[in-house]
N, C-alpha and C positions, 0 to 999 in steps of 0.2 A: 224295321217293320216288314210285315208280310203283305205284299200287294198294295201298298199305299201309293196312290197315284200322285203324279206331279202337282196337280192342282188342289190338293186337300188343305194344306197348311196356309195360314194367313200370309206368311212371308212369300208364298208362291202363288198368291192371288186367290186363295180359298178362304179358310177361316169362317168369318161371319156369313159369307155367301153360301157356305155349306151347313150353316146352322149354329156354329160356335166359334168364338175366337180361340186362337192358340197362342196366348201371350208368352208362355215359357219358351216355346220353340222359336217364336219370332224374336224374343230377346237373345236366345242362343245364337241365332243367325246374325243379329246385329253385333255380337261380340266376336265374330270370327269371319270365316269365308263361306259364302253361299254360291254354289255352282248351279248354273242353269242348263248345263250340257253334260251332266254326269250320266253315264250309260251303263246298262247292265245286260245280262243275257235274258232271253225271253221267257224262261220258265224257272220254277223254284229251285229244283236240284241243280241244273246247270249254273244258275246264278250263284248259289252257295259254294259250288265246287270252284268256280272262277275266283270268288272272293278269297277263299281259304288258300288257294294254291298260286294265284297269279298266272294261271294258265287257262286259256279258253277251254270250256267244258268238253269240247270234242277231244281234247288231248287226254283227258283223265278217264274216259269211258262213261262220262255222265252228261252226254249231250241232250238227254231227254229226261223228263220225270219218269220214275220207274213204274209205268203203267203195266208193262208185261214182263217185268224182270224182278222176281222177289229178292234176288241177291244183287245188290247194287252198292254204289257209294265209292269212296276213295280207297284204292289199294294202299297198303301201308308204306309202299315205296314213295308215295307222294309226300311232299314236304309242305306242311301247313303254316298258316300265320301263327297258330298257337305254338308250334314247334320252334318257329323263329324267335318268338318272345321267350319261350322256356330256355332256349340256348343262350340268351343273354341275361338270365337270372330272374326273369319275371315269374310270379305265380299266375297261373292261368285258370280261367273258369268259363263255362258256358251255361247260361240259364235261359232255356227256351227251346225253340224248334231247331233240330239238326238237319234232317232230310238228306243225309249223306250216308245212310246205311243203318240197318236195323238187325244185323246178324253179327255173330261173334267176330271180333277183330275190326268191326266197322263203326264202332261207337265213338263219340267225341273223346273219351278217355283212352282210346287207342291211337288218337291223332294229335297228341300234344296237350290236351286239356287235363289239368290236375283234378278237376271235379266238374260234375254236370248234374243239372236237374232240369227235366223238360220232357219233350216228346221226340221220338226218333223220326217220325214221318210228318204227316200233315194234318191240319185240323178237320178236314172233311171226314177223316176216319172217326171223329167223335160222333157222327151220325149213326154209325153201325150198331153199337151196343143197345141203343134205344129203338132200333128199327125192327119191325115184325118180320121183315124178309131176310134178316141177317142169319146166316147159317155158319156158325163157328165150326172149325175142324174139318171142313171139306178137304183142305190140304193143310200142311203145317203152317202155311202163311195166311190162312183165313182165320184170323184171331182178332179179338179186340185190341186196339192200341192201348198202351198203358203210359201214364206218366212214369218216368224212370229216374233213378238217381244212381250215381256211381262215382268212384274215384279211380285215379290211374292205378293200373296194376290189378284191378279186380273187375269181375264181370258186373255190369250194372244190374240193379234189381228193379222189379216192378213195384211201384209205390201204390198205384190205384188205377182203375180202369179210366181211360180218357173218354168219358161219355159227355153228354151235353151239359150236365151239371158241372163237371170238372172243367169243361171248356170255358164256362162262364168265369171261373175264378183263376185260370192259369196265369194270366198276365199280372194279376196282383201278386201271386206267388213268385213269379219271375222278378218283379220289382223288389219284393221283400228280401229275397235271397241274394239279389245283387247288392243291396244295401248292407246286408249282414256280412257278405264276403268282403266288401270294401272296408268295413269296420275292422275285420280281422287282420287284413293286410296292413292297414295303417298302424294298428296296435303292435304288429310285429315288425314294423319299419321295412316292409317288403314291397318292391315295385310290383305292380299287377297289370294284367291284361284281362279284361272281362268282356266277353262277347255276349250281347243281350238280344238274341233274335226273338222279339215278341211274336205272338201268334196273330194279333190283330193286323190287318183287317180281313184276313182270310175267312171265307165262309166255313161254318156258320158264325155270323157276327153277333155273338151273345155277350151281353155286357155284365160286368160286375154290378150287383144291385145298387152299389153306391152311386153309379152313374146312369142307371136306367131311368130315363126321364129327366136327367139333370139339366139339360139345355132348354127344355121346353120346345124344342124345334125338331123333334123326331130323331130317328136312329143315327143319322150321320152327325148331327150336332152332339149327341151323347157320346158317340165314338171318339170324336175329336177332343171332347172334354176329357175322356178317360186317357187317351194317348198323351195329351199335353200334361195332365196332372201326374201320371206315372213317371214321365220323363223328368218333370220338375222335381219329383221326390228324390230321384237319383242325383240331380244337380244340386239340390239342397244339401245332401249328404256330403258332397265334395266341398261345399262352402263351410259346412259345420266342422269338418275335419281339417280345414285350412290347407287343402291340397288342390283347390280349383285352378290356381294359376299354373300349376305344374302337372296338370292332367290333360291329356288329349281326349276330347270328346268328339265323336263322329256320329251323326244321325243320318240314316239313309233308309232305303227300301230295297228289297230283293227284286221286285218286278213292278211294272206298271199296274193299272187297276184291273179288277175283275170286270168282265163285260156282260155277265149273265144276270138277269133279273132273279131275285130281288136284291142282288148284292153289288150292283154296278157302282164302281168308283168313278173318280173324276180325274182326267188327265190334263186338265187345264187347256191350253191352246193346242195341244197335240191330239191327233186322232189315233184310235186303236187301243184295245185292251192288251193285257199280257198274252203270251202265246202267239204274237204276231211280230213282224219286223217293222211295224210302224213306230213313229216317235213316241206315241203314248205308251207303248210297251217298253221302249228302250230308255227313255229319260225319266229319272226319278229324283226326288229331293236329295240333296247332299249338303250337309252343314258340318263344318269342322272348326272347332275352337281349340286353340292352344295359346293362352293369353300372353305368355312370354315370347312367343315366336311367330304367331300368325297375325298379321294386321287385322284390326277389327273393322267391320262394316264393309268388307270387300265383296263385290258380286262380279262373277266372271262367266262368260259364255264359251270359254275355251273347252275343248273336248278332253274329258277324262273318262277312263273306263275302270270298272271295278277291279279288273286284274292289276291295275296300277297301285292299289292300296298297299299290298304287302311289300312291294319293292320300295315304295316311297317311305313307309314306316321303318323299314330296315335301314334305309339311308339316313333317316332323321335320328334314329336311336342306336346306331352302331351294330345292327344285325347284319347277317350275311345270308345271301341267297345262294342256293346250290348252283353249281356250274356244270352238272352232269346231265342236264335236261333243258329243253326249250322253255324259257320263261317269256311270257307275252307282256308282262307288266313292265312299265317304264318308270323312271324316277322323276317325280314331280316336286321334290323338296324345294328347289329354287322357286318354282311357281307358287306353291302353297305358302311359302314364307315371304313372298313378296319381292324377291330379288329379281324376278322377271315377270312380265305381264303375260307371257305366252306359256302354255303348257308344253310338255315334251311329246305330245301326241297330235298328229294331224288327222288320223282316221283309224278305222278298224273294219274287219270283215264281220258282216252281220249274219248270224245263224238263227234259224228256228229249228230246234231239235238238231239233228245231224246234217241238215241241209243248209248250204250256203244260199242266202237270199239276195245278197248284194254287198255293196261296200258303202260305208259312210266316210266321206272325206271333206274336211272343213264344213262349209254350210251346204254341201251337196250329198245326195244319195244316188248311187247308180245301182238299180235294182233289177235282178233277173226274175224275181218272183214276188208275189204280194198275197197277203192273207188279211181279210177284213176282220175276222174273229177267229178264235181258236179252233172252232169246228166248222168253219166255212170252207168252200172250195178254194184251192190254190190256183191263182192266176199265174201263168208262165208266159214271159214275154220273149218273142223271137229275137229281139235286140234289147239291150238294157234300157230301162226307163230312167230318165234323169229328173230329179226333184231339186229345186232350189229352195232350201228351207227358210231362207230369209224372206222370199217372196210368196212361198206356198207352204207355210208351216204345217198345214193339215194334209199335205201330200195328196192333193185332189186334182192337180193340173200337171200331168206328166209331160215333160218337155222332150219327148223322144224325137221330134222333128225340128227342134230348134238348133239350127246349124251353128249358130254363134256360141252355143254352150257345149258343143260336142267335144271340145278340147278337154273337158273334165274327165273323160274316160281314161286319158293317159295317166295322170297322177293317181286316180282311183284304182286303176288296174295294177299299178305298181304295188299298192298295198296288198292286193289279192295275190299277185305273183310271189311276193316275198313270203306271204303266209303259206301258200301251197308248197313252196320250195322247202319249208321247214319240215314237212312231213317225210321228206327223203332222209333226213337225219334221224328222225324219231317218229315212227308210226304211232298212231293213237293207241292208248290202252284199250283192249277189247272190252266192249260192254259186258258187264257181269264177270269180268276176269277174277279168278280166285286168288287169294294170297297163298304162298308168297309169289309176288310178281315183280320182276325186274326186266325192263326192255332189253332185248338181246344186244342192241347196239348202243346202250347207254354210254355216254362219254364218261371218262374218269372224273372224279370230283376234283 
């Protein structure tokens, strides 16, 4: 999902209190593993770069959303989750939002996906074609966004302009195309990886007419009904084809909730919207079901980061990660499959854009900077502020003078020290770097 906050689904404390139950997603959670401490990067493009590569976005040149850089995304040297699956014989597809490049060589079909239907950038661009102030053609990059389609080895084509009418129906199209792809792969007896980055609940939150007013409780109830129903249709297809027991299903979000009216989401017990380093930005829903391997009904507050998914899936399925670059992801196969109650991660460095804001370690955060909202003033602390997330989940009582907690800085700063040392081995890919790009000091594979 796109910007779905921690507190929206019923199984995360939302559902009916937000206007509509989410029975299909709640059932999915009961059938597998639900994490309460799954963490992402603070913005859309960084989050997707981290998910696809297992590397913090700062390493790939995608630390920020491309506000000022028309050429952006993953250089072809990066190794993606789709390429990992393709290398072990899976058919791969992406249906939905990419947001990792919109120029030649930067589309999903250049990065391991066999086929793609969706949008290259973000849903806010659907406002442009219907706006009286939009001026197309001022530069080559001032143009309407299009819904696009493509296959590996060919340049993607524009299908239609992504305006407000198209925005309303895009998630239905994503669902239908996902189901059709699954049908084709099962008929061909081919293992498949399908990445389904829905466009909801990013602004503008325009509903499929089928769900507009469906809840009787306003916009958020209608949205949750649509999200739950579409997900349920994909799950039903797995059941219909008899492959549900041997299919891994993961449901999560790229970021925490939007904070601007009238699109505000709900972060549950956590404070802060996306574009901040607060828990509301970093913690998002995460549900994983694999009936043959993952114990049902498990809930854990162990720390997992989205960079860990590619490494864990490679471990579970026999894939291989490259050894010629820094990989931030760790292997949680034993944790996910219930052989241990502890994850393989104790903490991580927290970025907002290209800036380090602090470190999260176990139930603590040691923060150098703080941001209440994406466009508010940045607070910088002379000495790191400590938050105990067990006692202060909303990060409202900084314990900077609490001497008995000062020991936390030592294990937390070890996480930071190790992270910073890794840049000596491999400097980050420059923002906007053109292809072909290979780091001068890349290690041999």
